[in-house]
C-alpha positions in Angstrom: 21.4 -11.1 12.9 17.7 -9.4 13.4 19.1 -6.1 14.4 15.6 -4.9 15.3 16.5 -1.8 16.5 18.3 -1.0 13.4 14.8 -2.3 11.2 13.0 0.5 13.6 15.2 3.3 12.9 15.5 2.8 9.0 11.5 2.3 8.8 11.5 5.7 10.5 14.1 7.4 8.9 14.1 6.1 5.4 10.6 4.3 4.4 7.8 5.8 6.3 6.7 8.8 4.9 7.8 12.0 6.5 5.4 13.4 9.1 5.4 17.3 6.9 4.1 15.0 3.8 1.5 13.4 6.3 0.2 16.4 7.8 0.0 17.9 4.2 -2.0 14.6 2.8 -4.3 14.6 5.7 -5.0 18.4 5.8 -5.4 18.2 2.1 -7.7 15.2 2.1 -9.8 16.5 4.7 -10.0 19.9 3.3 -11.4 18.4 -0.4 -13.8 15.9 1.7 -15.2 19.1 3.8 -15.6 21.4 0.2 -17.6 18.2 -1.5 -19.7 17.5 1.8 -21.2 21.2 1.5 -21.4 21.5 -2.1 -21.9 17.9 -3.7 -25.6 17.2 -3.8 -25.0 13.5 -4.0 -22.3 13.1 -1.2 -22.3 10.8 1.8 -19.1 10.4 3.1 -15.6 9.4 2.2 -13.0 6.8 3.1 -9.2 6.4 2.7 -8.6 3.3 0.4 -5.6 1.7 -0.9 -2.3 2.3 0.8 -3.7 5.4 2.6 -6.4 3.4 4.0 -3.7 0.5 5.1 -1.4 3.0 6.4 1.2 1.6 4.1 2.0 4.2 2.0 6.1 4.9 1.8 8.5 7.8 0.9 8.7 8.4 -2.8 12.1 7.8 -4.2 13.7 10.9 -5.3 11.5 13.7 -6.8 8.9 11.2 -7.6 5.3 11.9 -6.5 3.0 9.7 -4.1 -1.0 8.9 -4.5 -3.0 8.6 -2.2 -7.1 7.4 -2.7 -10.3 8.0 -1.4 -13.6 6.4 -1.9 -16.7 9.3 -2.4 -19.9 7.4 -1.2 -22.5 9.2 -3.2 -26.3 8.4 -3.6 -27.4 6.4 -6.1 -29.5 7.7 -8.7 -31.2 5.7 -11.3 -31.5 8.1 -14.1 -27.4 8.8 -13.8 -24.7 6.8 -16.1 -21.7 5.8 -14.4 -19.7 8.7 -16.0 -22.2 11.1 -15.0 -20.9 10.5 -11.0 -17.4 11.5 -12.1 -18.6 14.3 -14.2 -20.6 15.7 -11.0 -17.6 15.5 -8.8 -15.5 17.3 -11.6 -17.8 20.1 -12.3 -17.9 20.2 -8.5 -14.2 20.6 -7.7 -13.7 22.7 -10.9 -16.2 25.4 -9.8 -14.0 26.1 -6.5 -10.7 28.2 -7.4 -8.6 26.1 -5.0 -9.2 23.0 -7.4 -9.9 24.3 -11.0 -6.4 24.2 -12.0 -5.5 21.0 -10.1 -8.5 18.5 -11.3 -8.7 16.2 -13.7 -10.8 13.3 -15.1 -9.3 9.5 -15.1 -11.1 6.5 -16.1 -12.0 5.4 -12.4 -11.6 8.6 -10.4 -11.4 12.6 -10.0 -7.7 13.3 -9.7 -6.6 16.4 -7.6 -2.8 16.9 -8.5 -0.9 18.7 -5.9 2.1 19.3 -8.1 5.3 18.4 -7.2 4.2 16.6 -3.9 1.3 14.0 -4.6 -2.0 13.2 -5.9 -5.4 12.6 -4.5 -7.7 10.1 -6.5 -11.6 10.6 -5.3 -13.3 7.4 -6.5 -17.2 7.8 -6.7 -18.9 4.7 -5.2 -22.3 4.1 -5.1 -24.2 1.5 -2.9 -27.3 -0.8 -4.5 -29.0 -3.7 -2.6 -28.4 -7.4 -4.2 -31.9 -8.6 -5.3 -31.7 -11.9 -3.7 -29.7 -11.6 -0.9 -31.0 -8.0 0.0 -27.1 -7.2 0.9 -25.7 -3.8 0.0 -23.2 -4.0 -3.0 -21.0 -1.3 -3.8 -19.9 -0.4 -7.4 -17.2 2.6 -8.7 -17.6 3.6 -11.8 -15.3 3.7 -15.2 -15.6 7.0 -17.0 -14.2 5.5 -20.2 -16.9 2.1 -20.7 -19.3 4.0 -19.1 -20.3 1.0 -16.8 -20.2 0.0 -13.0 -17.8 -2.0 -11.5 -18.3 -4.0 -8.3 -15.8 -3.4 -5.6 -15.1 -3.9 -2.1 -12.5 -1.5 -0.7 -13.4 -1.8 2.7 -13.9 -5.2 3.3 -10.4 -5.4 1.5 -9.0 -2.6 4.4 -10.9 -5.0 7.3 -9.5 -8.1 5.8 -5.7 -6.5 5.6 -6.4 -5.1 9.1 -7.5 -8.7 10.6 -4.2 -9.9 9.0 -2.2 -7.3 10.4 -3.9 -7.8 14.2 -2.4 -11.4 14.1 1.0 -9.9 13.5 0.7 -7.4 16.2 0.9 -5.1 13.5 4.4 -5.9 12.0 2.2 -6.9 8.6 2.4 -3.1 7.7 6.0 -2.7 8.4 6.8 -5.7 6.2 4.5 -4.3 3.7 6.4 -1.1 3.5 10.0 -2.6 3.5 8.7 -4.7 0.5 7.2 -1.9 -1.2 10.8 0.1 -0.5 12.4 -2.8 -2.1 10.6 -2.8 -5.2 10.6 1.0 -5.6 14.6 1.2 -4.9 15.6 -2.3 -6.8 13.3 -1.2 -10.0 14.5 -4.3 -11.5 10.9 -6.1 -11.2 7.4 -4.2 -11.5 4.4 -5.4 -9.2 1.4 -3.0 -8.5 0.8 -2.4 -5.0 -2.6 -3.8 -4.3 -1.1 -7.3 -5.7 1.9 -7.4 -3.6 -0.2 -6.5 -0.6 -2.3 -9.3 -1.3 0.5 -11.7 -1.7 1.8 -10.3 1.9 -2.0 -10.9 3.3 -2.4 -14.0 2.3 1.2 -15.3 3.8 -0.3 -14.9 7.1 -2.7 -17.8 8.7 -4.6 -17.9 11.6 -2.4 -20.2 13.8 0.2 -17.0 13.4 -1.4 -15.9 16.1 0.0 -18.0 18.3 3.3 -18.6 16.8 7.0 -17.2 17.0 7.1 -16.1 13.2 5.8 -12.7 13.9 7.7 -11.5 17.1 9.4 -8.3 15.4 10.0 -6.9 12.2 12.7 -8.9 10.7 11.4 -12.1 11.9 8.2 -11.0 10.1 9.7 -9.9 7.1 11.5 -13.4 7.0 8.4 -15.3 7.4 6.2 -13.5 5.0 9.0 -13.4 2.1 9.7 -17.1 3.0 6.1 -17.8 2.3 5.6 -15.6 -0.8 8.4 -17.3 -2.1 7.5 -20.4 -1.8 4.0 -19.8 -3.3 5.9 -18.2 -6.1 8.4 -21.2 -7.0 5.4 -24.1 -6.9 3.8 -21.6 -9.8 5.9 -21.5 -12.8 2.9 -20.6 -14.9 1.3 -17.0 -13.6 -1.5 -18.1 -11.2 -4.5 -15.9 -10.9 -4.6 -13.6 -7.8 -8.1 -12.1 -7.0 -9.2 -10.0 -4.4 -9.6 -11.9 -1.1 -13.2 -10.5 -0.2 -14.3 -10.3 -4.2 -13.4 -13.3 -6.2 -14.8 -11.8 -9.3 -11.8 -9.3 -9.1 -8.5 -10.2 -10.6 -5.3 -8.4 -9.3 -3.5 -10.4 -12.1 -5.4 -9.1 -14.8 -2.8 -6.4 -16.0 0.1 -8.7 -15.4 1.6 -11.5 -18.0 3.7 -14.5 -18.3 7.0 -12.1 -18.6 6.4 -10.0 -15.9 5.3 -12.7 -13.3 8.8 -14.3 -14.5 10.8 -11.9 -13.6 9.2 -11.1 -10.5 9.4 -14.7 -9.7 13.2 -14.5 -10.2 14.0 -11.4 -8.8 11.7 -12.4 -5.4 13.8 -15.4 -5.1 17.1 -13.9 -5.2 16.2 -11.3 -2.6 14.1 -14.1 -0.5 17.6 -15.9 -0.5 19.5 -12.3 0.8 16.7 -11.9 3.5 17.5 -15.3 5.0 21.4 -15.0 4.8 21.2 -11.5 6.2 18.6 -13.1 9.2 21.0 -16.2 9.6 24.6 -14.4 9.5 25.6 -14.2 13.3 28.3 -11.7 12.4 27.4 -8.2 13.2 29.0 -6.5 10.7 28.7 -9.1 7.8 25.1 -9.4 8.7 24.7 -5.2 8.2 26.2 -5.8 5.0 23.9 -8.2 3.6 21.1 -6.6 4.6 22.5 -3.6 2.8 22.6 -5.7 0.0 18.7 -5.2 -0.1 18.0 -1.9 1.4 21.1 0.4 1.0 24.0 1.8 2.9 21.8 3.6 5.3 20.8 0.4 6.8 22.2 0.2 10.4 25.6 1.0 11.6 29.1 -1.0 11.4 31.2 -1.8 14.2 35.0 -1.0 14.7 37.5 -3.6 15.7 36.6 -2.6 19.3 32.9 -3.3 18.7 32.0 0.5 18.7 29.3 1.9 16.0 30.6 4.0 13.4 28.5 6.9 14.7 25.9 7.9 16.9 22.4 6.7 15.9 20.3 9.9 14.9 16.8 8.5 16.4 13.5 10.3 14.7 10.4 9.6 16.2 8.2 7.6 13.8 4.9 9.8 12.4 1.9 8.9 14.6 0.1 8.3 11.5 2.5 4.9 11.4 2.5 2.9 14.5 5.6 1.5 15.7 
């Protein structure tokens, strides 16, 4: 059974980042942006990136922190090396009492640690024109190797948003559900950008006129089946690249053993998704969904068809579209 209302409530209550945390994140990222815009000479603009930009951040498990990424566009200076951009942002933030004890340099970003809740990664990015095409190209800075690395975070976000539009917004909800499954099962590992790419690749232009994404459980079943079909056809780990930047491999930090485990576990959970979706009995279906998402999913009914308890409906934070 689909249990569409149960999926909506489960996302709102258990999966989506709660409104208090979202407000703090938005306030903190806005404050950092405002400070840099007035104190960093090379500042141009910032953009939300990764799960923050895609609206696929989920509630962390237990006391774990979550992270948010922002791309920090900076004016290119031919006299500066990649590490200089990292240092400029670090020194700027370090000069402020609000940040001096929270800021750290990482390989590709400046990391602001809001202890016990989340950390904000500011990723310096410079723009250069391609000498052949005269098109803008974007590069982030590797502080460790002191090299520029080509990127296109905005292009990736636009690609994923285009896929989401085809699914009437359900793709972002499916992404949160599969990230929740990963974080709570803890028996397979896959980076969020790689999982998100697999999810986006499972949506086709023809889906805009099909019934594959009419609601959350249908979208989940469709995406899961398509990803699993791809995985089962590839015993050897395939190379999965950035769909808008083919030179960037998202599987470069994976290996065959990790891929094999992911492939096996995904096959198992895909079978459970299909069983839960296809089961006609309410309680049996709820129990099968709970094998995936835990006991807080849905409600069982007694012999008279009454639910165990009245549902507590919490409105989804405005950051997420229902």
